[in-house]
DRENPA-494853 format. One record per residue (C-alpha): residue in three letters; x, y, z. Coordinates in steps of 0.5 Angstrom, whole numbers, padded with zeros to 4 digits, always signed. Example, Ala and Ser with C-alpha at 12.3 -4.5 7.8 and 13.67 -1.06 7.14 Angstrom:
BEGIN
ALA+0025-0009+0016/SER+0027-0002+0014/
//
This chain:
BEGIN
ILE-0252+0031-0081/ASP-0257+0035-0084/PHE-0256+0041-0088/GLN-0261+0047-0088/PRO-0266+0049-0093/GLY-0264+0053-0100/ASP-0263+0049-0106/PRO-0256+0052-0108/TRP-0257+0051-0116/THR-0262+0058-0116/THR-0262+0063-0121/VAL-0258+0067-0115/GLY-0251+0070-0118/ALA-0247+0067-0111/ASN-0250+0060-0112/LYS-0246+0060-0118/ASP-0240+0060-0116/PRO-0237+0053-0118/LEU-0231+0054-0113/ILE-0235+0055-0107/SER-0239+0050-0102/LEU-0246+0052-0102/GLY-0249+0051-0096/ILE-0250+0051-0088/PRO-0249+0044-0084/ASP-0255+0044-0079/ALA-0256+0038-0076/ASP-0262+0039-0073/ASP-0264+0032-0072/SER-0271+0033-0077/ASN-0273+0026-0081/TYR-0271+0029-0088/SER-0267+0035-0091/THR-0271+0040-0094/GLY-0264+0042-0098/ASP-0258+0040-0099/LEU-0251+0042-0099/CYS-0246+0042-0106/LEU-0239+0042-0106/GLY-0238+0046-0112/PHE-0233+0045-0118/LYS-0228+0041-0114/GLY-0231+0043-0107/VAL-0229+0040-0101/LEU-0233+0039-0094/THR-0229+0036-0088/VAL-0236+0034-0083/MET-0234+0031-0076/LEU-0239+0024-0073/ASP-0242+0024-0066/ALA-0237+0018-0065/ARG-0232+0014-0069/ILE-0234+0009-0075/TYR-0231+0003-0076/ASP-0230-0003-0081/GLY-0234-0008-0080/GLU-0239-0013-0084/GLY-0242-0010-0091/LYS-0242-0003-0091/ASP-0238+0002-0087/ILE-0241+0009-0089/TYR-0247+0012-0093/ILE-0247+0019-0097/PHE-0253+0021-0097/GLU-0258+0024-0103/VAL-0265+0025-0102/GLY-0268+0027-0108/GLY-0264+0024-0113/ASN-0257+0023-0114/VAL-0250+0024-0111/GLU-0245+0027-0116/GLU-0239+0022-0116/THR-0235+0024-0109/LYS-0229+0023-0107/VAL-0230+0020-0099/GLU-0223+0020-0094/VAL-0224+0020-0087/SER-0219+0020-0082/ASP-0218+0022-0074/ASP-0214+0027-0073/LEU-0215+0031-0079/ARG-0207+0030-0081/THR-0208+0022-0084/TRP-0213+0021-0089/TYR-0216+0015-0092/GLU-0219+0014-0099/ILE-0225+0009-0099/GLY-0227+0011-0105/VAL-0232+0015-0110/ALA-0239+0016-0108/GLU-0244+0015-0113/GLY-0252+0015-0114/ARG-0257+0016-0109/THR-0255+0011-0103/ALA-0248+0011-0105/GLY-0245+0006-0099/LEU-0238+0005-0098/ASP-0233+0000-0095/PHE-0227+0000-0091/ALA-0224-0006-0092/GLY-0218-0007-0095/LYS-0217+0001-0095/VAL-0216+0003-0088/PRO-0211+0000-0082/ALA-0214-0006-0079/GLY-0217-0003-0071/SER-0219+0004-0074/GLY-0223+0009-0072/PHE-0225+0015-0075/ARG-0228+0021-0073/TYR-0228+0025-0080/VAL-0231+0025-0087/ARG-0228+0029-0092/LEU-0232+0030-0098/THR-0228+0032-0105/ASP-0232+0034-0112/THR-0228+0030-0116/GLY-0229+0035-0122/ASN-0234+0030-0126/ASN-0239+0032-0125/ASP-0243+0036-0130/TYR-0242+0044-0128/ASN-0247+0049-0133/GLY-0248+0055-0129/ASN-0254+0053-0126/TRP-0251+0046-0123/PRO-0245+0047-0119/GLY-0241+0040-0116/ALA-0243+0034-0112/ASP-0250+0035-0107/ILE-0251+0032-0101/ASP-0256+0031-0096/ALA-0253+0026-0090/VAL-0247+0023-0088/CYS-0249+0016-0084/GLY-0243+0013-0081/LEU-0246+0005-0080/HIS-0241+0001-0075/THR-0239+0005-0069/ARG-0237+0003-0062/ALA-0239+0007-0055/VAL-0235+0012-0052/GLU-0227+0011-0051/SER-0224+0012-0046/TYR-0216+0011-0045/THR-0210+0014-0041/GLU-0202+0017-0042/THR-0197+0018-0038/ALA-0194+0026-0040/THR-0189+0029-0037/LEU-0193+0036-0034/ASN-0188+0043-0034/TYR-0190+0047-0029/LYS-0188+0055-0030/ASP-0191+0059-0025/ILE-0195+0061-0031/LYS-0200+0067-0030/ILE-0206+0068-0034/SER-0209+0075-0036/ILE-0215+0076-0039/ASP-0215+0084-0041/GLY-0211+0086-0036/GLU-0213+0082-0030/LEU-0209+0076-0028/ILE-0213+0070-0025/GLN-0213+0065-0021/PRO-0216+0058-0024/THR-0220+0054-0020/ASP-0223+0047-0021/ALA-0231+0046-0021/GLN-0231+0045-0013/GLY-0227+0051-0013/ASN-0220+0049-0010/ALA-0214+0052-0014/VAL-0211+0049-0021/ASP-0205+0050-0024/PRO-0204+0052-0032/PHE-0198+0047-0034/ILE-0194+0046-0041/ILE-0194+0039-0045/ASP-0189+0038-0051/GLY-0189+0045-0052/THR-0197+0047-0052/THR-0199+0051-0046/TYR-0206+0047-0043/LEU-0211+0051-0038/PRO-0218+0049-0033/LEU-0223+0049-0039/ARG-0228+0051-0034/ALA-0224+0057-0031/VAL-0222+0061-0037/ALA-0229+0059-0040/GLY-0232+0062-0033/ALA-0227+0069-0034/LEU-0229+0069-0042/GLY-0236+0070-0040/CYS-0238+0062-0041/ASP-0243+0057-0038/VAL-0241+0051-0038/ALA-0244+0044-0038/TRP-0242+0037-0038/ASP-0245+0031-0041/GLY-0243+0025-0038/ALA-0247+0020-0042/THR-0244+0023-0050/ALA-0237+0027-0046/THR-0239+0032-0049/ILE-0237+0040-0046/THR-0243+0045-0048/LEU-0241+0052-0047/LYS-0245+0058-0048/SER-0242+0065-0048/GLY-0246+0071-0046/TYR-0246+0071-0039/PRO-0243+0074-0034/ARG-0235+0073-0033/GLN-0233+0069-0027/ALA-0227+0069-0026/THR-0222+0070-0018/PRO-0217+0075-0018/ARG-0209+0071-0017/THR-0208+0069-0010/ARG-0201+0065-0009/ALA-0195+0065-0014/GLY-0197+0058-0018/LYS-0192+0052-0019/THR-0185+0050-0021/GLY-0182+0045-0023/THR-0184+0038-0028/GLU-0188+0032-0027/THR-0191+0026-0029/ALA-0199+0024-0029/THR-0203+0020-0032/LEU-0208+0024-0037/THR-0216+0022-0039/TYR-0218+0021-0046/ARG-0225+0021-0047/GLY-0227+0024-0055/ILE-0229+0030-0051/ARG-0234+0034-0057/ILE-0233+0041-0054/VAL-0240+0045-0057/LEU-0239+0053-0057/ASP-0245+0056-0058/GLY-0247+0050-0062/LYS-0241+0051-0065/LEU-0235+0045-0066/ILE-0229+0047-0063/ILE-0223+0042-0065/PRO-0217+0044-0061/LYS-0211+0046-0065/ASP-0204+0048-0062/ALA-0200+0054-0065/ASN-0198+0050-0071/GLY-0206+0048-0072/THR-0205+0041-0071/VAL-0211+0038-0068/LEU-0211+0036-0060/ASP-0216+0033-0056/ALA-0218+0035-0049/PHE-0216+0030-0043/ILE-0217+0031-0036/LEU-0214+0031-0030/ASN-0216+0030-0022/GLY-0222+0031-0025/THR-0221+0037-0029/THR-0222+0038-0036/TYR-0216+0042-0040/LEU-0216+0045-0046/PRO-0210+0049-0052/VAL-0210+0056-0049/ARG-0211+0057-0056/ALA-0217+0053-0058/LEU-0222+0057-0053/ALA-0219+0064-0053/ASN-0220+0064-0060/ALA-0226+0060-0062/LEU-0229+0066-0057/GLY-0225+0071-0061/CYS-0220+0074-0057/ASP-0212+0074-0058/VAL-0208+0070-0055/GLY-0200+0072-0053/TRP-0194+0069-0049/ASP-0190+0074-0045/GLY-0184+0069-0044/ALA-0179+0073-0038/THR-0185+0073-0033/SER-0189+0067-0036/THR-0195+0069-0037/VAL-0200+0067-0043/LEU-0204+0075-0045/ILE-0212+0073-0047/THR-0215+0080-0050/SER-0222+0081-0052/
//
C-alpha cells in the first residue's frame, strides 16, 4: 500500500486537525512513497491487503515509514471486520510484529487496523503517527472453499428506475435472485450491466473489476421467477470487487461483511453492496417481492 504525496505536517490549517486522518491510499506500485499518511491524534485507518497473511517464522507484518520513524501505532488484524486481534504496537522506521500467540492457530487475515496510541507528540504541526506502507510477509494463494446453503426463491423481481429487468449470466441465460438468511443476492454481472458498468474478471487474483459510465445493458423481464427452496453448494474464492479503482466491501443491511460467491459459474453479491457503491438507493417491496433500485 502506497500513499499519495503531500506532507500532512505543513502549516495548512486544515492539516492541523488532530482528529482526522491526513492522506489518501494510492496503491500505485511505485518503488518509493514520496509522502505518507498521518493518522491524526488517536486517528484510525483500516486497510485491506491483496492476500491473507498468516503466522509464520519470525515477523509476520511490517509497518514502514521511509522518511523517519513510525510513531506509536497499535496494530490489529481481522478477516471479517468484526473480530479483531491486537498484534502489538509498531514503532521505529521498520516496525516488524509477530502474530505468534496473538491469533488463533492457522488463521489468515486480510484487514489491518492502525490506530494512533495518543502517546505521540502533537504540537499543532505533527498530528499523530505517520505511515508509508503496510507489508504482510507470510501469504498464501487465493483460497477456494465451498459451503452449503439454503436458497429461498420468491419470484424476486428487480426494478431499476421503474423498469423490471431479467437477470442473465455471461452466456445470456436467465438466472434468478434468491435470499439467504434474510439477504437478497443478485447476479453481479446482470445488475452491473443494467447500471452502466463494464465487467472484467481476473481469475488469477479472483478480482472483478467494474468501470462505470458505460451504456446500460439490460434484458426486460420475460418470465416469472422461481419459487420455493433448494440446497446449493456455494464456492468462495476471496473475491475482490473493485469499482472505478475503489474496493467494494459487501455488507448486508446491518453492516455485516458478506463475501461474494460463485454459483453455477455466476458470481452473486448482496444487492445493496453494488447499488450503494454506485450511488443508488435500494428498497424492498415485500408485497410483490421486488428489489427497487433507483439511480
